[in-house]
N, CA, C and O atoms as CSV, one atom per row, in Angstrom:
chain,resi,resn,atom,element,x,y,z
A,1,MET,N,N,21.081,8.124,-12.414
A,1,MET,CA,C,19.925,7.167,-12.302
A,1,MET,C,C,19.152,7.344,-10.879
A,1,MET,O,O,19.727,7.283,-9.793
A,2,GLU,N,N,17.836,7.559,-11.047
A,2,GLU,CA,C,17.260,7.985,-9.796
A,2,GLU,C,C,16.682,6.511,-9.265
A,2,GLU,O,O,16.205,5.585,-9.921
A,3,LYS,N,N,16.907,6.645,-7.800
A,3,LYS,CA,C,16.753,5.439,-6.908
A,3,LYS,C,C,15.085,4.973,-7.128
A,3,LYS,O,O,14.219,5.841,-7.231
A,4,GLU,N,N,14.827,3.816,-7.171
A,4,GLU,CA,C,13.476,3.411,-7.076
A,4,GLU,C,C,12.800,3.237,-5.678
A,4,GLU,O,O,13.245,2.438,-4.853
A,5,PRO,N,N,11.667,4.048,-5.441
A,5,PRO,CA,C,11.091,3.906,-4.180
A,5,PRO,C,C,10.899,2.505,-3.689
A,5,PRO,O,O,10.517,1.595,-4.425
A,6,LYS,N,N,11.182,2.361,-2.397
A,6,LYS,CA,C,10.776,0.917,-1.955
A,6,LYS,C,C,9.306,1.098,-1.219
A,6,LYS,O,O,9.164,1.791,-0.211
A,7,ILE,N,N,8.118,0.298,-1.934
A,7,ILE,CA,C,7.211,0.225,-1.344
A,7,ILE,C,C,6.586,-1.320,-0.685
A,7,ILE,O,O,6.642,-2.394,-1.285
A,8,VAL,N,N,6.085,-1.134,0.477
A,8,VAL,CA,C,5.551,-2.452,1.130
A,8,VAL,C,C,4.110,-2.570,0.906
A,8,VAL,O,O,3.302,-1.870,1.516
A,9,GLY,N,N,3.779,-3.447,0.040
A,9,GLY,CA,C,2.298,-3.692,-0.108
A,9,GLY,C,C,1.600,-4.706,0.650
A,9,GLY,O,O,2.034,-5.855,0.561
A,10,PHE,N,N,0.544,-4.469,1.416
A,10,PHE,CA,C,-0.291,-5.173,1.963
A,10,PHE,C,C,-1.414,-5.604,1.158
A,10,PHE,O,O,-2.452,-4.948,1.081
A,11,LEU,N,N,-1.239,-6.581,0.623
A,11,LEU,CA,C,-2.378,-6.932,-0.363
A,11,LEU,C,C,-3.388,-8.069,0.219
A,11,LEU,O,O,-2.966,-9.071,0.795
A,12,CYS,N,N,-4.608,-7.834,0.029
A,12,CYS,CA,C,-5.753,-8.804,0.730
A,12,CYS,C,C,-5.600,-9.994,-0.301
A,12,CYS,O,O,-5.406,-9.833,-1.506
A,13,ASN,N,N,-5.725,-11.317,0.400
A,13,ASN,CA,C,-5.460,-12.517,-0.155
A,13,ASN,C,C,-6.745,-12.662,-1.203
A,13,ASN,O,O,-6.421,-13.168,-2.278
A,14,TRP,N,N,-7.868,-12.375,-1.097
A,14,TRP,CA,C,-8.804,-12.616,-1.951
A,14,TRP,C,C,-9.194,-11.751,-3.258
A,14,TRP,O,O,-9.922,-12.234,-4.125
A,15,CYS,N,N,-8.646,-10.392,-3.353
A,15,CYS,CA,C,-8.717,-9.785,-4.415
A,15,CYS,C,C,-7.363,-9.214,-4.848
A,15,CYS,O,O,-6.877,-9.557,-5.926
A,16,SER,N,N,-6.712,-8.307,-3.996
A,16,SER,CA,C,-5.703,-7.658,-4.365
A,16,SER,C,C,-4.322,-8.393,-4.875
A,16,SER,O,O,-3.692,-8.221,-5.919
A,17,TYR,N,N,-4.084,-9.253,-3.793
A,17,TYR,CA,C,-3.094,-10.612,-4.102
A,17,TYR,C,C,-3.291,-11.240,-5.522
A,17,TYR,O,O,-2.390,-11.374,-6.349
A,18,THR,N,N,-4.460,-11.566,-5.667
A,18,THR,CA,C,-4.825,-12.495,-6.894
A,18,THR,C,C,-4.761,-11.227,-8.090
A,18,THR,O,O,-4.402,-11.665,-9.183
A,19,ALA,N,N,-4.974,-10.115,-8.074
A,19,ALA,CA,C,-4.678,-9.142,-8.981
A,19,ALA,C,C,-3.101,-9.104,-9.374
A,19,ALA,O,O,-2.694,-9.118,-10.536
A,20,ALA,N,N,-2.371,-9.061,-8.342
A,20,ALA,CA,C,-0.928,-9.031,-8.448
A,20,ALA,C,C,-0.619,-10.364,-9.171
A,20,ALA,O,O,0.204,-10.279,-10.084
A,21,ASP,N,N,-1.100,-11.478,-8.933
A,21,ASP,CA,C,-0.731,-12.539,-9.545
A,21,ASP,C,C,-1.273,-12.640,-10.956
A,21,ASP,O,O,-0.690,-13.355,-11.771
A,22,LEU,N,N,-2.304,-11.995,-11.269
A,22,LEU,CA,C,-2.707,-11.687,-12.818
A,22,LEU,C,C,-1.887,-10.917,-13.540
A,22,LEU,O,O,-1.599,-11.184,-14.707
A,23,ALA,N,N,-1.334,-9.646,-12.748
A,23,ALA,CA,C,-0.442,-8.793,-13.493
A,23,ALA,C,C,0.755,-9.610,-13.728
A,23,ALA,O,O,1.259,-9.401,-14.832
A,24,GLY,N,N,1.353,-10.482,-13.000
A,24,GLY,CA,C,2.653,-11.163,-13.308
A,24,GLY,C,C,2.389,-12.142,-14.415
A,24,GLY,O,O,3.215,-12.303,-15.313
A,25,VAL,N,N,1.186,-12.840,-14.366
A,25,VAL,CA,C,0.963,-13.939,-15.356
A,25,VAL,C,C,0.830,-13.079,-16.770
A,25,VAL,O,O,1.361,-13.466,-17.812
A,26,SER,N,N,0.180,-12.066,-16.683
A,26,SER,CA,C,-0.141,-11.271,-17.805
A,26,SER,C,C,1.122,-10.530,-18.515
A,26,SER,O,O,1.081,-10.023,-19.636
A,27,ARG,N,N,2.286,-10.564,-17.627
A,27,ARG,CA,C,3.415,-9.980,-17.968
A,27,ARG,C,C,3.397,-8.361,-18.124
A,27,ARG,O,O,4.007,-7.728,-18.986
A,28,LEU,N,N,2.524,-7.807,-17.054
A,28,LEU,CA,C,2.357,-6.358,-17.126
A,28,LEU,C,C,3.536,-5.749,-16.419
A,28,LEU,O,O,3.999,-6.332,-15.438
A,29,LYS,N,N,4.087,-4.547,-16.871
A,29,LYS,CA,C,5.033,-4.013,-16.200
A,29,LYS,C,C,4.751,-2.854,-15.370
A,29,LYS,O,O,4.078,-1.880,-15.709
A,30,TYR,N,N,5.364,-3.057,-14.174
A,30,TYR,CA,C,5.268,-2.042,-12.906
A,30,TYR,C,C,6.403,-2.102,-12.372
A,30,TYR,O,O,7.145,-3.078,-12.479
A,31,PRO,N,N,6.703,-0.931,-11.656
A,31,PRO,CA,C,8.115,-0.724,-10.775
A,31,PRO,C,C,8.157,-1.853,-10.007
A,31,PRO,O,O,7.186,-2.442,-9.532
A,32,ALA,N,N,9.390,-2.153,-9.891
A,32,ALA,CA,C,10.064,-3.373,-8.867
A,32,ALA,C,C,10.302,-2.994,-7.709
A,32,ALA,O,O,10.832,-3.793,-6.936
A,33,GLY,N,N,9.993,-1.749,-7.304
A,33,GLY,CA,C,10.192,-1.526,-5.832
A,33,GLY,C,C,8.974,-2.152,-4.808
A,33,GLY,O,O,8.996,-2.053,-3.581
A,34,LEU,N,N,8.060,-2.725,-5.497
A,34,LEU,CA,C,7.058,-3.255,-4.551
A,34,LEU,C,C,7.431,-4.435,-4.048
A,34,LEU,O,O,7.924,-5.295,-4.779
A,35,ARG,N,N,7.234,-4.630,-2.681
A,35,ARG,CA,C,7.554,-5.777,-1.884
A,35,ARG,C,C,5.936,-6.182,-1.172
A,35,ARG,O,O,5.297,-5.464,-0.403
A,36,ILE,N,N,5.568,-7.442,-1.659
A,36,ILE,CA,C,4.249,-7.779,-1.199
A,36,ILE,C,C,4.222,-8.553,-0.017
A,36,ILE,O,O,5.070,-9.415,0.215
A,37,ILE,N,N,3.271,-8.279,0.751
A,37,ILE,CA,C,2.863,-9.098,1.980
A,37,ILE,C,C,1.413,-9.514,1.859
A,37,ILE,O,O,0.548,-8.638,1.894
A,38,ARG,N,N,1.077,-10.824,1.717
A,38,ARG,CA,C,-0.282,-11.155,1.837
A,38,ARG,C,C,-0.830,-11.081,3.019
A,38,ARG,O,O,-0.274,-11.567,4.004
A,39,VAL,N,N,-2.145,-10.384,3.088
A,39,VAL,CA,C,-2.941,-10.587,4.384
A,39,VAL,C,C,-4.128,-10.978,4.006
A,39,VAL,O,O,-4.582,-10.618,2.921
A,40,MET,N,N,-4.874,-11.853,4.929
A,40,MET,CA,C,-6.217,-12.392,4.840
A,40,MET,C,C,-7.273,-11.369,4.375
A,40,MET,O,O,-8.123,-11.666,3.535
A,41,CYS,N,N,-7.185,-10.075,4.987
A,41,CYS,CA,C,-8.122,-8.988,4.698
A,41,CYS,C,C,-7.432,-7.794,4.737
A,41,CYS,O,O,-6.395,-7.825,5.400
A,42,SER,N,N,-7.763,-6.603,4.135
A,42,SER,CA,C,-7.123,-5.306,4.363
A,42,SER,C,C,-7.348,-4.863,5.714
A,42,SER,O,O,-6.597,-4.051,6.255
A,43,SER,N,N,-8.438,-5.409,6.326
A,43,SER,CA,C,-8.754,-4.808,7.857
A,43,SER,C,C,-7.666,-5.534,8.866
A,43,SER,O,O,-7.490,-5.109,10.008
A,44,ARG,N,N,-7.022,-6.562,8.383
A,44,ARG,CA,C,-5.994,-7.116,9.200
A,44,ARG,C,C,-4.655,-6.218,9.435
A,44,ARG,O,O,-3.843,-6.479,10.323
A,45,VAL,N,N,-4.537,-5.220,8.604
A,45,VAL,CA,C,-3.313,-4.497,8.550
A,45,VAL,C,C,-3.308,-3.669,9.849
A,45,VAL,O,O,-4.141,-2.781,10.034
A,46,ASP,N,N,-2.457,-3.944,10.644
A,46,ASP,CA,C,-2.388,-3.173,12.049
A,46,ASP,C,C,-1.640,-1.809,11.653
A,46,ASP,O,O,-0.747,-1.788,10.806
A,47,PRO,N,N,-2.113,-0.608,12.382
A,47,PRO,CA,C,-1.256,0.536,12.173
A,47,PRO,C,C,0.310,0.331,12.505
A,47,PRO,O,O,1.230,0.872,11.892
A,48,VAL,N,N,0.412,-0.400,13.404
A,48,VAL,CA,C,1.922,-0.578,13.846
A,48,VAL,C,C,2.637,-1.144,12.720
A,48,VAL,O,O,3.796,-0.779,12.521
A,49,PHE,N,N,2.056,-2.033,11.926
A,49,PHE,CA,C,2.972,-2.474,10.731
A,49,PHE,C,C,3.115,-1.297,9.793
A,49,PHE,O,O,4.259,-1.177,9.353
A,50,VAL,N,N,2.310,-0.469,9.411
A,50,VAL,CA,C,2.621,0.624,8.712
A,50,VAL,C,C,3.763,1.443,9.110
A,50,VAL,O,O,4.748,1.705,8.420
A,51,ILE,N,N,3.493,1.844,10.399
A,51,ILE,CA,C,4.509,2.679,10.957
A,51,ILE,C,C,6.070,2.016,11.184
A,51,ILE,O,O,7.104,2.677,11.272
A,52,LYS,N,N,5.970,0.733,11.244
A,52,LYS,CA,C,7.146,-0.021,11.267
A,52,LYS,C,C,7.795,-0.011,9.884
A,52,LYS,O,O,8.987,0.267,9.752
A,53,ALA,N,N,6.997,-0.318,8.848
A,53,ALA,CA,C,7.674,-0.451,7.406
A,53,ALA,C,C,8.212,0.982,7.224
A,53,ALA,O,O,9.307,1.125,6.681
A,54,LEU,N,N,7.431,2.170,7.693
A,54,LEU,CA,C,8.110,3.220,7.286
A,54,LEU,C,C,9.487,3.704,7.992
A,54,LEU,O,O,10.308,4.400,7.394
A,55,LEU,N,N,9.649,3.266,9.312
A,55,LEU,CA,C,10.605,3.430,10.284
A,55,LEU,C,C,11.831,2.359,9.709
A,55,LEU,O,O,12.989,2.681,9.973
A,56,GLU,N,N,11.655,1.402,9.119
A,56,GLU,CA,C,12.456,0.356,8.574
A,56,GLU,C,C,12.923,0.859,7.374
A,56,GLU,O,O,13.792,0.198,6.806
A,57,GLY,N,N,12.487,2.013,6.800
A,57,GLY,CA,C,13.088,2.243,5.537
A,57,GLY,C,C,12.312,2.490,4.115
A,57,GLY,O,O,12.761,3.074,3.129
A,58,ALA,N,N,10.906,1.829,4.297
A,58,ALA,CA,C,10.226,1.959,3.131
A,58,ALA,C,C,9.886,3.316,2.788
A,58,ALA,O,O,9.778,4.121,3.712
A,59,ASP,N,N,9.701,3.690,1.611
A,59,ASP,CA,C,9.490,5.053,1.011
A,59,ASP,C,C,7.958,5.197,1.062
A,59,ASP,O,O,7.466,6.322,1.140
A,60,GLY,N,N,7.263,4.203,1.025
A,60,GLY,CA,C,5.766,4.024,0.992
A,60,GLY,C,C,5.105,2.847,1.310
A,60,GLY,O,O,5.752,1.819,1.107
A,61,VAL,N,N,3.859,2.718,1.805
A,61,VAL,CA,C,3.129,1.574,2.043
A,61,VAL,C,C,1.676,1.543,1.240
A,61,VAL,O,O,0.861,2.464,1.293
A,62,LEU,N,N,1.534,0.547,0.628
A,62,LEU,CA,C,0.236,0.396,-0.175
A,62,LEU,C,C,-0.482,-0.795,0.686
A,62,LEU,O,O,0.013,-1.864,1.045
A,63,VAL,N,N,-1.699,-0.325,0.892
A,63,VAL,CA,C,-2.734,-1.158,1.432
A,63,VAL,C,C,-3.869,-1.274,0.432
A,63,VAL,O,O,-4.489,-0.285,0.043
A,64,ALA,N,N,-4.126,-2.527,0.023
A,64,ALA,CA,C,-5.178,-2.863,-1.181
A,64,ALA,C,C,-6.076,-3.934,-0.775
A,64,ALA,O,O,-5.624,-4.942,-0.232
A,65,GLY,N,N,-7.196,-3.799,-0.978
A,65,GLY,CA,C,-8.249,-4.896,-0.578
A,65,GLY,C,C,-9.638,-4.867,-1.789
A,65,GLY,O,O,-9.782,-4.192,-2.809
A,66,CYS,N,N,-10.384,-5.748,-1.244
A,66,CYS,CA,C,-11.574,-5.602,-2.272
A,66,CYS,C,C,-12.312,-4.475,-2.132
A,66,CYS,O,O,-12.290,-3.653,-1.215
A,67,HIS,N,N,-13.119,-4.512,-3.347
A,67,HIS,CA,C,-13.884,-3.067,-3.349
A,67,HIS,C,C,-15.026,-3.156,-2.281
A,67,HIS,O,O,-15.529,-4.237,-1.974
A,68,PRO,N,N,-15.410,-1.954,-1.727
A,68,PRO,CA,C,-16.393,-1.792,-0.816
A,68,PRO,C,C,-17.788,-2.668,-1.291
A,68,PRO,O,O,-18.314,-2.553,-2.398
A,69,GLY,N,N,-18.247,-3.542,-0.227
A,69,GLY,CA,C,-19.176,-4.292,-0.641
A,69,GLY,C,C,-19.025,-5.707,-1.189
A,69,GLY,O,O,-19.949,-6.506,-1.338
A,70,ASP,N,N,-17.776,-5.907,-1.462
A,70,ASP,CA,C,-17.253,-7.174,-2.250
A,70,ASP,C,C,-16.519,-7.934,-1.192
A,70,ASP,O,O,-16.226,-9.097,-1.469
A,71,CYS,N,N,-16.169,-7.448,0.007
A,71,CYS,CA,C,-15.142,-8.026,0.961
A,71,CYS,C,C,-15.809,-9.451,1.301
A,71,CYS,O,O,-16.986,-9.727,1.531
A,72,HIS,N,N,-14.518,-10.364,1.251
A,72,HIS,CA,C,-14.841,-11.874,1.649
A,72,HIS,C,C,-15.372,-12.014,3.010
A,72,HIS,O,O,-16.047,-12.971,3.389
A,73,TYR,N,N,-14.946,-10.754,3.901
A,73,TYR,CA,C,-15.361,-10.850,5.369
A,73,TYR,C,C,-16.401,-9.934,5.615
A,73,TYR,O,O,-16.566,-9.587,6.785
A,74,GLN,N,N,-17.168,-9.454,4.699
A,74,GLN,CA,C,-18.389,-8.692,4.681
A,74,GLN,C,C,-17.945,-7.076,4.763
A,74,GLN,O,O,-18.112,-6.316,3.808
A,75,LYS,N,N,-17.412,-6.699,5.918
A,75,LYS,CA,C,-17.229,-5.298,6.132
A,75,LYS,C,C,-15.600,-5.085,6.478
A,75,LYS,O,O,-15.287,-4.057,7.080
A,76,GLY,N,N,-14.766,-5.860,6.176
A,76,GLY,CA,C,-13.239,-5.783,6.457
A,76,GLY,C,C,-12.840,-4.470,5.935
A,76,GLY,O,O,-12.278,-3.608,6.610
A,77,ASN,N,N,-13.194,-4.352,4.561
A,77,ASN,CA,C,-12.523,-2.924,3.765
A,77,ASN,C,C,-13.088,-1.933,4.316
A,77,ASN,O,O,-12.491,-0.877,4.108
A,78,TYR,N,N,-14.250,-1.832,5.104
A,78,TYR,CA,C,-14.781,-0.489,5.932
A,78,TYR,C,C,-13.861,-0.318,6.981
A,78,TYR,O,O,-13.464,0.822,7.218
A,79,HIS,N,N,-13.475,-1.232,7.620
A,79,HIS,CA,C,-12.631,-1.298,8.952
A,79,HIS,C,C,-11.401,-0.594,8.456
A,79,HIS,O,O,-10.902,0.383,9.014
A,80,ALA,N,N,-10.906,-1.219,7.260
A,80,ALA,CA,C,-9.537,-0.818,6.766
A,80,ALA,C,C,-9.653,0.609,6.425
A,80,ALA,O,O,-8.690,1.296,6.766
A,81,ARG,N,N,-10.578,1.175,5.852
A,81,ARG,CA,C,-10.949,2.438,5.602
A,81,ARG,C,C,-10.536,3.456,6.637
A,81,ARG,O,O,-9.734,4.386,6.542
A,82,ARG,N,N,-11.334,3.023,7.724
A,82,ARG,CA,C,-11.180,3.827,8.929
A,82,ARG,C,C,-10.033,3.840,9.368
A,82,ARG,O,O,-9.516,4.909,9.692
A,83,ARG,N,N,-9.323,2.565,9.486
A,83,ARG,CA,C,-7.890,2.475,10.171
A,83,ARG,C,C,-6.980,3.389,9.275
A,83,ARG,O,O,-6.242,4.153,9.895
A,84,LEU,N,N,-6.930,3.418,7.950
A,84,LEU,CA,C,-5.954,4.248,7.249
A,84,LEU,C,C,-6.348,5.716,7.407
A,84,LEU,O,O,-5.441,6.548,7.403
A,85,ALA,N,N,-7.551,6.091,7.540
A,85,ALA,CA,C,-7.669,7.506,7.856
A,85,ALA,C,C,-7.059,7.812,9.168
A,85,ALA,O,O,-6.538,8.917,9.320
A,86,MET,N,N,-7.069,6.859,10.236
A,86,MET,CA,C,-6.384,7.225,11.584
A,86,MET,C,C,-4.916,7.341,11.267
A,86,MET,O,O,-4.234,8.241,11.756
A,87,ILE,N,N,-4.502,6.569,10.571
A,87,ILE,CA,C,-2.984,6.443,10.288
A,87,ILE,C,C,-2.405,7.595,9.666
A,87,ILE,O,O,-1.274,8.028,9.890
A,88,HIS,N,N,-3.363,8.128,8.766
A,88,HIS,CA,C,-2.933,9.468,7.867
A,88,HIS,C,C,-3.048,10.556,8.958
A,88,HIS,O,O,-2.246,11.486,8.883
A,89,ARG,N,N,-3.848,10.551,9.850
A,89,ARG,CA,C,-3.793,11.612,11.079
A,89,ARG,C,C,-2.598,11.434,11.849
A,89,ARG,O,O,-1.904,12.411,12.131
A,90,LEU,N,N,-2.249,10.103,12.268
A,90,LEU,CA,C,-1.165,9.823,13.124
A,90,LEU,C,C,0.102,10.468,12.540
A,90,LEU,O,O,0.770,11.302,13.152
A,91,LEU,N,N,0.446,9.908,11.015
A,91,LEU,CA,C,1.476,10.610,10.375
A,91,LEU,C,C,1.688,12.162,10.466
A,91,LEU,O,O,2.729,12.747,10.763
A,92,GLU,N,N,0.404,12.725,10.127
A,92,GLU,CA,C,0.503,14.115,10.154
A,92,GLU,C,C,1.184,14.566,11.479
A,92,GLU,O,O,2.172,15.301,11.457
A,93,THR,N,N,0.641,14.116,12.609
A,93,THR,CA,C,0.742,14.558,14.055
A,93,THR,C,C,2.320,14.039,13.967
A,93,THR,O,O,2.957,14.990,14.419
A,94,LEU,N,N,3.051,13.222,13.683
A,94,LEU,CA,C,4.261,12.883,13.842
A,94,LEU,C,C,5.215,13.531,12.705
A,94,LEU,O,O,6.372,13.124,12.601
A,95,GLY,N,N,4.755,14.460,11.924
A,95,GLY,CA,C,5.524,15.430,11.015
A,95,GLY,C,C,5.837,14.690,9.676
A,95,GLY,O,O,6.609,15.190,8.857
A,96,LEU,N,N,5.196,13.436,9.462
A,96,LEU,CA,C,5.345,12.566,8.172
A,96,LEU,C,C,4.462,12.948,7.316
A,96,LEU,O,O,3.416,13.453,7.723
A,97,GLU,N,N,4.708,12.781,5.953
A,97,GLU,CA,C,3.861,12.839,4.845
A,97,GLU,C,C,2.652,11.891,4.903
A,97,GLU,O,O,2.930,10.710,5.108
A,98,ALA,N,N,1.711,12.124,4.797
A,98,ALA,CA,C,0.489,11.117,4.948
A,98,ALA,C,C,0.437,10.443,3.637
A,98,ALA,O,O,0.040,9.286,3.492
A,99,GLN,N,N,0.899,11.297,2.582
A,99,GLN,CA,C,0.881,10.631,0.984
A,99,GLN,C,C,1.525,9.317,0.935
A,99,GLN,O,O,1.203,8.510,0.063
A,100,ARG,N,N,2.560,9.008,1.960
A,100,ARG,CA,C,3.261,8.016,1.832
A,100,ARG,C,C,2.721,6.637,2.188
A,100,ARG,O,O,3.366,5.589,2.142
A,101,VAL,N,N,1.155,6.814,2.634
A,101,VAL,CA,C,0.368,5.661,2.756
A,101,VAL,C,C,-0.888,5.721,1.976
A,101,VAL,O,O,-1.771,6.578,2.011
A,102,ARG,N,N,-0.802,4.687,1.293
A,102,ARG,CA,C,-2.136,4.793,0.239
A,102,ARG,C,C,-2.924,3.523,0.258
A,102,ARG,O,O,-2.412,2.404,0.290
A,103,LEU,N,N,-4.226,3.779,0.238
A,103,LEU,CA,C,-5.219,2.697,0.162
A,103,LEU,C,C,-6.008,2.541,-1.256
A,103,LEU,O,O,-6.465,3.509,-1.864
A,104,SER,N,N,-6.098,1.305,-1.661
A,104,SER,CA,C,-6.711,1.245,-3.160
A,104,SER,C,C,-7.642,-0.059,-2.971
A,104,SER,O,O,-7.316,-1.056,-2.328
A,105,TRP,N,N,-8.735,0.114,-3.581
A,105,TRP,CA,C,-9.617,-0.974,-4.033
A,105,TRP,C,C,-9.227,-1.748,-5.416
A,105,TRP,O,O,-9.403,-1.259,-6.532
A,106,ILE,N,N,-8.772,-2.794,-5.210
A,106,ILE,CA,C,-8.363,-3.683,-6.555
A,106,ILE,C,C,-8.958,-5.200,-6.558
A,106,ILE,O,O,-8.575,-6.075,-5.781
A,107,SER,N,N,-9.832,-5.347,-7.434
A,107,SER,CA,C,-10.522,-6.819,-7.433
A,107,SER,C,C,-9.453,-7.728,-7.915
A,107,SER,O,O,-8.317,-7.355,-8.209
A,108,ALA,N,N,-9.845,-8.812,-7.971
A,108,ALA,CA,C,-9.010,-10.036,-8.633
A,108,ALA,C,C,-8.847,-10.038,-10.053
A,108,ALA,O,O,-7.902,-10.592,-10.615
A,109,SER,N,N,-9.786,-9.405,-10.650
A,109,SER,CA,C,-9.828,-9.236,-12.006
A,109,SER,C,C,-9.031,-7.933,-12.768
A,109,SER,O,O,-8.952,-7.720,-13.978
A,110,GLU,N,N,-8.543,-7.245,-11.792
A,110,GLU,CA,C,-7.957,-5.805,-12.116
A,110,GLU,C,C,-6.444,-6.021,-11.906
A,110,GLU,O,O,-5.976,-5.438,-10.928
A,111,GLY,N,N,-5.536,-6.813,-12.712
A,111,GLY,CA,C,-4.431,-6.777,-12.614
A,111,GLY,C,C,-3.806,-5.536,-13.399
A,111,GLY,O,O,-2.734,-5.057,-13.029
A,112,THR,N,N,-4.407,-5.103,-14.336
A,112,THR,CA,C,-3.938,-3.752,-14.867
A,112,THR,C,C,-3.889,-2.633,-13.949
A,112,THR,O,O,-2.946,-1.871,-13.739
A,113,LYS,N,N,-5.204,-2.647,-13.364
A,113,LYS,CA,C,-5.249,-1.487,-12.210
A,113,LYS,C,C,-4.232,-1.625,-11.188
A,113,LYS,O,O,-3.797,-0.530,-10.833
A,114,LEU,N,N,-3.695,-2.656,-10.580
A,114,LEU,CA,C,-2.716,-2.803,-9.776
A,114,LEU,C,C,-1.454,-2.312,-10.183
A,114,LEU,O,O,-0.677,-1.717,-9.436
A,115,ALA,N,N,-1.241,-2.593,-11.492
A,115,ALA,CA,C,0.066,-2.355,-12.079
A,115,ALA,C,C,-0.029,-0.612,-12.309
A,115,ALA,O,O,1.037,0.003,-12.290
A,116,GLN,N,N,-1.196,0.077,-12.504
A,116,GLN,CA,C,-1.170,1.448,-12.691
A,116,GLN,C,C,-1.401,2.118,-11.322
A,116,GLN,O,O,-1.169,3.324,-11.245
A,117,VAL,N,N,-1.819,1.477,-10.275
A,117,VAL,CA,C,-1.713,1.996,-8.915
A,117,VAL,C,C,-0.209,1.971,-8.401
A,117,VAL,O,O,0.251,2.915,-7.759
A,118,VAL,N,N,0.532,0.835,-8.718
A,118,VAL,CA,C,1.885,1.136,-8.411
A,118,VAL,C,C,2.820,1.957,-9.028
A,118,VAL,O,O,3.843,2.360,-8.475
A,119,LYS,N,N,2.408,2.266,-10.422
A,119,LYS,CA,C,3.270,3.125,-11.278
A,119,LYS,C,C,2.734,4.508,-10.672
A,119,LYS,O,O,3.590,5.359,-10.428
A,120,GLU,N,N,1.637,4.753,-10.455
A,120,GLU,CA,C,1.175,6.322,-9.873
A,120,GLU,C,C,1.773,6.371,-8.456
A,120,GLU,O,O,2.108,7.457,-7.983
A,121,PHE,N,N,1.918,5.217,-7.762
A,121,PHE,CA,C,2.167,5.838,-6.344
A,121,PHE,C,C,3.756,5.825,-6.273
A,121,PHE,O,O,4.341,6.447,-5.387
A,122,THR,N,N,4.433,5.089,-7.246
A,122,THR,CA,C,5.960,5.137,-7.316
A,122,THR,C,C,6.349,6.541,-7.882
A,122,THR,O,O,7.420,7.040,-7.535
A,123,ARG,N,N,5.462,7.231,-8.794
A,123,ARG,CA,C,5.600,8.712,-9.258
A,123,ARG,C,C,5.490,9.667,-8.106
A,123,ARG,O,O,6.327,10.515,-7.799
A,124,GLU,N,N,4.357,9.419,-7.514
A,124,GLU,CA,C,4.110,10.382,-6.131
A,124,GLU,C,C,5.283,10.118,-5.195
A,124,GLU,O,O,5.861,11.122,-4.780
A,125,LEU,N,N,5.671,9.080,-4.848
A,125,LEU,CA,C,6.740,9.090,-3.927
A,125,LEU,C,C,8.046,9.539,-4.461
A,125,LEU,O,O,8.868,10.011,-3.676
A,126,LYS,N,N,8.334,9.429,-5.808
A,126,LYS,CA,C,9.537,10.092,-6.156
A,126,LYS,C,C,9.363,11.754,-6.064
A,126,LYS,O,O,10.323,12.453,-5.741
A,127,ALA,N,N,8.295,12.217,-6.318
A,127,ALA,CA,C,7.929,13.686,-6.067
A,127,ALA,C,C,8.380,13.997,-4.662
A,127,ALA,O,O,9.130,14.946,-4.437
A,128,ILE,N,N,7.929,13.208,-3.728
A,128,ILE,CA,C,7.929,13.654,-2.214
A,128,ILE,C,C,9.401,13.536,-1.802
A,128,ILE,O,O,9.894,14.284,-0.958
A,129,GLY,N,N,10.145,12.484,-2.485
A,129,GLY,CA,C,11.485,12.396,-2.091
A,129,GLY,C,C,11.627,11.106,-1.203
A,129,GLY,O,O,10.606,10.480,-0.920
A,130,PRO,N,N,12.796,10.708,-0.775
A,130,PRO,CA,C,12.994,9.644,0.156
A,130,PRO,C,C,12.446,9.924,1.406
A,130,PRO,O,O,12.197,11.067,1.787
A,131,ASN,N,N,12.203,8.655,2.221
A,131,ASN,CA,C,11.502,8.663,3.303
A,131,ASN,C,C,12.718,9.190,4.568
A,131,ASN,O,O,13.760,8.546,4.694
A,132,ARG,N,N,12.526,9.995,5.145
A,132,ARG,CA,C,13.509,10.416,6.071
A,132,ARG,C,C,12.814,10.182,7.715
A,132,ARG,O,O,13.220,10.896,8.633
A,133,ALA,N,N,11.878,9.252,7.928
A,133,ALA,CA,C,11.335,9.140,9.160
A,133,ALA,C,C,12.150,8.583,10.312
A,133,ALA,O,O,11.926,8.789,11.505
A,134,LYS,N,N,13.290,7.726,9.706
A,134,LYS,CA,C,14.084,7.236,10.750
A,134,LYS,C,C,15.006,8.183,11.330
A,134,LYS,O,O,15.550,7.991,12.417
A,135,GLU,N,N,15.225,9.434,10.448
A,135,GLU,CA,C,16.227,10.416,10.858
A,135,GLU,C,C,15.566,11.453,11.716
A,135,GLU,O,O,16.145,12.152,12.548
A,136,TYR,N,N,14.184,11.475,11.397
A,136,TYR,CA,C,13.285,12.365,12.306
A,136,TYR,C,C,13.064,11.816,13.777
A,136,TYR,O,O,13.245,12.455,14.814
A,137,LEU,N,N,12.697,10.692,13.675
A,137,LEU,CA,C,12.025,10.149,14.880
A,137,LEU,C,C,13.040,9.321,15.928
A,137,LEU,O,O,12.861,9.144,17.132
A,138,LEU,N,N,13.987,8.940,15.229
A,138,LEU,CA,C,15.034,7.977,16.154
A,138,LEU,C,C,16.247,8.905,16.577
A,138,LEU,O,O,17.163,8.450,17.263
């Protein structure tokens, strides 16, 4: 049996976290490897949190927030997009796969989209293989 990838999901309180709740209430099936951390806004996800999650053994990190233009804090998701681009460059510099970190825009009414994103991300992580960041960097 193939091991399920561990995914740390930083979900925005106003949209993505609500979508996860909707997915649960709707009994939608998605991989159990997702561990959700609620943040007030996707822009509040510090790059240190992402790197630490990978160093602590997560196979992937999902950051999900409101669609651009719909952020509760007006421009938070634009800040998150810039931050994630910087994180991807940092991971490549460290010799790690940038595909291990994913950014998705998921509104509160898109429980099915959240389930689909987690399924796709899990498939991608299985194709990449287990995270070996701890071995390389420590």
